[in-house]
N, C-alpha and C positions, 0 to 999 in steps of 0.2 A: 517419587518413583525412581527406579534404577536408571542408569545411563542409557542413551539411545544411540544407535549407530545409523548414520545415513550413507547411502552409496548413490552418487550421481554419475550416471553412465552416458557418455557421449561418444561420437564417432572420432573425435580429436583427442579428448582428454577425459579422464575419470577422477573422481575424488571420493575419499572415505572420510567422513567427519564423526566426531564424538561430541555429544551434547547432553546437557541436562536441562530439565524444564521446571521453572518455578516463576510464575508471572512473566513468561517469555521463554524463548529458546536461547540458551547460553552455550556457545561453542567452547569446548575445551581443547580440541586438537583437530588437525586436518592433515591428510596425507594425499597428495596429488601425484598422478603419473600419466604419461601419454597412453592413449588407448592402443596404438598399433594395431588397429582393427584388421589391417591386411594380413597380419601374421595368423589369423584364424581364431575361431571361437574358443578353443581349448586353452590356448595361450593367454587370451585376455581374461577368461574365467579364473585361471590360476593366479594371475597377478591381482585380480580383484580380491580374492580370498587371502592372498599374501598381504594386501593393503589392510584388510581387517585385522589380521594377526599383528601387523606393525603398530596399529593404533592401540590394540589391547595391551601389547608388550610395553609400549612407550609410557602407558599410563597405569601400569602394574595392575591390570584388570584381567579377569577371566570371563568366559561366556556367562557365568553365573551372575555377573555384575551388570549384564545387559538385559534390558526389558524387551527390546525388539530391534529389528533391523528394517529400515525403510529404503526402498529403491526407487529412484526416478529415472525413467528412460523413455526415449522417443518411440513412438509406435510405429506399426501396429503392434498391439499386445492384448492379452487377456488378463486384466488386472485381478479378477476374481480368482482365476486359476493360477496366477502368478507365472504366466508363460509369455515369453517374448516371441513375436510371430513375424520374423524376417524384416526388420527395419532396414530401410535403404542404406543407412550409414553403418550398419553392422553386418557385413557379408558373412554368411554362414550361420547366422543365429536364426535357424529355422525351427520354430516351435520348441524353444529351450525352456524347460521347467525351472526357471531361475530360483524361485522362492524355495522349491523343494530341495534344490542343490545346496543352497546356503543353510537351510534349516538343518539338513543332514550333517553339514560340516561344523556348524556352530551350536546347534541345539537350542536355538531361541526362535520365537515367531518371526517370520519374514513377510513383508508385504511389498507389492509392486504397484506403481501407478505411472500412467502416461504423464510425461514431463509437463505438458500444458495444463492438465488437470492439477497436477501437484503444485505448479506455480499459482494457479487460481486459488488453491487452498491457502497458500502463503499470503497472498495479497488480501484474501478475505478475512483471515484471522490476525495478520500482523501489519498489513499495508493500507492502501488506499480504499479497499473494500470493507474495512473494519466497521462493524455495526450494520451492515446491509444484509438482508435476507435473500435478495435477488441480485446477482452480480454476474457479469461476463468478464473474463480476463482474455485478452488477445496478446499473443506472443510478439507478433510484428518483428520477428527476428529474421533469420535465414529463411524460414517459412512462415506461414500464417495459420496457427492453430488456436483453439480456444478451449478454455475450461469454463464450465457453466455451473453456477450455484443458483438453485431455484428452491424457494421455500426453506432455505437453510440447509440444503443437501446438495452434494455434488451429483450432476447428472452424467451418467456413463453410456446410457443407450443399451439396446438389446445385444448388440455386437461389440460393446465397448468403443463405438465409434462416434458418440455424441461429441460435438465440438469441432468436427472436421469442416470448419466454414471456409477454409481456403479454397474449397472446391466450387464455391458459388460463382457462377458466371455473371460478370458485371457488364460485359460488352462482347460484341461479336468478333471484334478484333482487338489487338492489344498484346501486351507481354504475356508469355506463357508462365504458368505456375501450377503446380499440382497436376501437371499433364493436361492442362486445359487452356486454350487461348482466352485471353480477356478475363481470367479468373480473379477473385479477390486476392489471392496469393500472388498472382502475376502483377497486379497493379500496386499492391500495398506492402508486401513482404520486403525484407532487406534484399533478398536475392532477386526478386522481381523488379524492384526499383532500379537495381544495378542494370538489369537487362534493358529496362525502359530507357534509362539515361543514356546508355551507350548506343542504343539504336537511334535514339533522337539525335545524339552528337554526330553520329555518322551521316545522317541525312542533312544536318545543318552544315556540316563541312562540304558535302557535295553541292549544296546550294549556295556556297560562298558565304555562309554566315556562322563561321566557326565560333563556339562559345569561348569564354575566357580560359576555362580549364584546359581546352584542347590547345589553345595558343600557348598556355603555360607548360605544355608538354605532358599532360596527364593522359596516358594511353588508355587507361580504363578508369571509370569514375563510378564510385558507389555512393550510398546514402550519406556516409561519413564525410566524404570529400564535398559533396553537394552541400551539406550543412555548413561547411566552412566558407564556401563561396556565398551562401545565402546570408550568413552572418556579416559578410563584408558588403552586403547590399547588391550583389550581382543579380540583375534583372532576370536572366535566363534561369538561374538557380531558383529564384523566388517563383518563377512561372511554373517550373516543373513541380516544385513542392505544392503549388496551387492545384495542379492536376491530381497529384497523389491525394491531397486533402479532399477533393471533390469525390474521388472514388471511394475513400475511406468513409466519408459522410453517407454516401449512397449505401454502402454495405452496412453501416451501423443502423441505418433506418430499417433495413430488412430485419436485423436482429432485434431492434427495438420493438417493432410492430409484432414480431413472432413471440418474443420472450418477455417483453415488458420489464426489463431490468431497472433497478434503482440506480445502479452505477455500472459503467463500462470502464475497466481499467486496462490500459494499453502499455506494453512494455517496449524495450529496445529502441527501435527507430523513433517512435513517438516520444519516448522519454527525452531523447537528445534533440529532436527538431520540432517539438511542440509548437513553438512560436510561429513556425512557418507553415505548419500543416493545419493547425486548429482553425484559422479563419475560414477557409474554404470548407473544411469539414463541417463546421457549425452551420454554414449556409446551406449545404446540401442536406444535412440532417434535418434542419428546421423545415426545409421544403418538401422532403419525401416522407418523413415520419408522421404517424398520426399525432394530432395536437396534444392530446392528453398523455399519451405514452412519452412524448418528447418533454412534456412539461415536468414529469417526475423523474427525468434522467439527468445524471451528472456524469460527464466523461472526464476521466482523470489519468495522469500518467502513473505508472507503477512506482511504488515507493522503495521496494526492495530492489537492489541493483546487482553489484558484482557478486554477492553471496546468495543470490536467489536460488541457484541450483542446489547449494548445501542446505538451505532452508527447506527446499522442496522435498528432498529425500527424507529429512527428519519429519516433516509434516505428513508425509505418506504414512509413516508408522503411527503417528499421533491420531490421524483421522481414523485409521483402521481400528485403533484401540478406543476410540471415542473419548479422547482426552483433549480438553481445551488447553492450549499452550499458555493462555494468558491467565489461567486460574492460578491464584497464589497459594502456596502450601506452607510457607514459613511461619513461625510464631507471630511475628509482627504483621505479616500479611493477613493472618486470621483475625487479629485484632482490628485491622482495617476494615475487613469485610463485616465485622460485628456491627459497625455503625451503619452499614448499608441495610443490613437486615433489620436493625432497630428502626430505621426510617420507615420501611414498608409496613412494619408491625404497628407502629404508632399512627402512621397516615396510609391506610390501605389504598386510597384513591391515588396515591403517588407510585403504586406498583408499575404503572405504565412507563415510568421514567427510570426504572431500575437498571435495565440494561444499558441505556445510553449513559447513565450516571457512572456505571462501572467502566464503560469505555472512556469517559472523560477523566476518571481517576487514573486509569492506566496510562493515558496520554500525558498527563501532567507529571505522574510518577516517573515515567521514562524520561521526560525532559529534565527533571530535577537530578535524576541519576546521572545524566549526561552533562551536568553542570549548567543547565538552562534556567530560565526564569519564566514567570507568568505575568502577562499583562492583562488588565481588565478595564472595560469601559461600558457605559450605559448613560441613559438620560433620566432626569427627574428622580423618581423613586429608584430606578435602576442605577442611577449614578451613586445614590446612597448605598445600594447594594454592592456596587463595585469597591467602595472604599471599606465596606464592612468585611468583605472577603479578604482584602489585603490585610486588614487589621487582625483577622484570625490566623492568617498564615505567617505573618512577620513576628508574632509573639505567641506565648502559650495560650491554648484554647482550653482543652480539658487538662493539659499537662503543664507543668512548670518549666520544662525544657531546660534545666540547668546546664550552662556551658562548662563550668568548672565549680568544684567544691572548695578550691583554694581561695580562702578569704583575703589573702594578700594580692590577689589578681583583680584588675579592673573588670575582667570578664565574669567574675563571680556575681556582679550586679545585673548581668544581661541574660537573655534567654536565646535558645536556638531559633533561628529564623528560616523560613522558606521564602527565597527571593520573589517578591510580588510587587507590582507597580500599578497603582490605579491611574488611568489617563484622564482622570476627572477633576484633579484639584490644582492644576498648574495654570493659574489665572493669567499670569504675565505672558506666558508662552501662548496660551489659547487666544487671548484677546489680540496679541500682536499679530499672530498668524491670520486670524479672522479679519483683521483690518486690511491685511494685504492680499489675501486669497479667499477663496470660497470657504465659509465657516463649516460647511458639510465635510470638510477634509481635516478638521482639527485633530480628530482621533487618528486619522490615517497618518498625518505628519508625525505624531508622536510614536506611532507603531513603527514607522519607518526609522525613526531616530533611536528608539530603545531596542527594537526587536532584532534578533539574530536568528539564522538558520537553526531550527530545532526548538526554539522557544515556543510558548503556547499563548494564545490570546482567547480570552473569554469575552464574547460580545453579548450584553444582556439587552433584550427588548421584549416587552410584553407582547407586542404583535409580530415581531420578527422583521419589521420593515423600516426601522430607524435608519435613515440615510447615512448619518455619520458613523454609526456602528457598522453598517454594510460596507462603507468605504474602508474602514479599518480592517475589516475581515479580508477584503479583496487585496489590500496592501500586504497583510500577513502572509497570504498564500503566494503573492508575487515574490516575497523575499525568503520563502522556504520555512515559514512558521506553521505550526499546527493550529487549528481553530475549533473552538467550541461555542455553540449558540445556546444560550439559556433564554427560553422564550415560551410563548403559549399559543393558543389558537392552532392553526395549521402549520405553524412554524415560519410562515411568511417567506421573504426573500432570503433570510439568513439560512434557512433549511437547505436551500440549493447551493449554498457557498461553504458552509461549515463542514468540517470533517466528522464532527459529532454534534447532534442536535438534541438537547434535553428539553423536551416540550411537555409542559405541565398543563392540567386542565384549569379552566377559569372562565366565568361568564363575562368578565370585564377586567380592565388592567389591574384594579385593586385585588381582585381574586387571584390573578396570575402572580402578582407580587407576593401575596401571602404564601402561595405554594412554593415560590422560589426560595423563601427564607429556610425552610427545613431542608430543602435540597442542597443548597450550598453550605449549610451548616454540616450536613453529612459528608460532603465532599471535603471540607476543611478537616473534619475530624478523621476521616479515613487517611489523609496525607499526613496528619500529625502522628497518628498511630503507626504508619509505616516508617516514618523517619525518626521518631523520637521515643516510642513506647518500647524501649529495649528491655 
């Protein structure tokens, strides 16, 4: 498709981005400028349109080269009509028909979305919510907003107000947020946490129990500063984060029981202070939520970070156009997808694994493109499968993968390789570690030693409950790796840990393993076609 333009509108800054889509969103250029919202709507509108002109001019493009413009902006707004309806951070923006204005100026389709909803779309397609049909994204930034994906569609509500969860009251007293005492936003947003901390600090000083940050001269403390003290082990900071976590868990239980999501993805404060918030959050969530709803839920930090606003604007256009950003359109990409289609035609009963297999392929592809590697582990027959996968990736599978045709070069005797390591064949290391430590952590130790942020681990278990595979997956998550479970049955414990779970049918372990073979053969063939079938 043609290029896309994204406009991220905020009360402090704005950004115009240019991107193309092919197996992901690929940014080409970006132009940032201060909002200067106090100077009025017309001035700001003029500079937004100037920003689009700058992007087009710098890249030698015209409006004819642009497929659409997506706009992400804080609400309230009417996304269907493309109108901004008086956001608190944009004075003077009263019922502004923004998409009509931009369409008249540039002559291309324009689409508007609430920023929380747009961010939810990003995390759903590109981040921690990838592969889920039912997901909630919580901003947990200055405010507390939500984007809700239900049944694979974004919920907007009758008045475009679905997701205004910050208004939920959690207690009769407490910090104010969203105009309500004791609200979810008051207790758990960045702005609410700041009010809570400073009110608590004031009372502590009056009672002669000043916290360390007050003694250190911090006149005002926010979540970022509290995180620094918590990392240093400060008991007061840890105690305050415990309260925030308890309130967060309480609110999540309400959302869990109401919407029954598969995943809840949380940004901003949770991303930075997860270690100090999660324990109390998990306790409260387990206590308050319905057992079966909680059992199927995974709570994760958002994966997209500094560029989330840029992605959100582009994603707004893609969602309106009904375009999946992860769909590949290049020649080699089409050859990769050929192997996926061939799998389901030859083995119709494996159609249930098609979407998860595609997600696994995208995850490994992106890791390889970024210079990463693949680790694989399993037991028994799955141990053999682990080494089989590595063998198909490290040398030619369907293709010869010639490195060079120069017969004088040693490289002419070699084949192109996709870096993969089986954690199953290092007997000296495994036996030495098992002699000193718990053998259930042998794969975890190797994952910790070999793995790096951005690498991928495939854990194979027919039941999904192999203890040493589970420990490796948990270790991978801890160090910032991506994880894929290749399993059967109901997915077992691995389903609740893995970023992607490929679950095949089978009445017994032997049946599951027989179905694993064509699945991972297809995965290896897809990766080979992507990187070597030029």
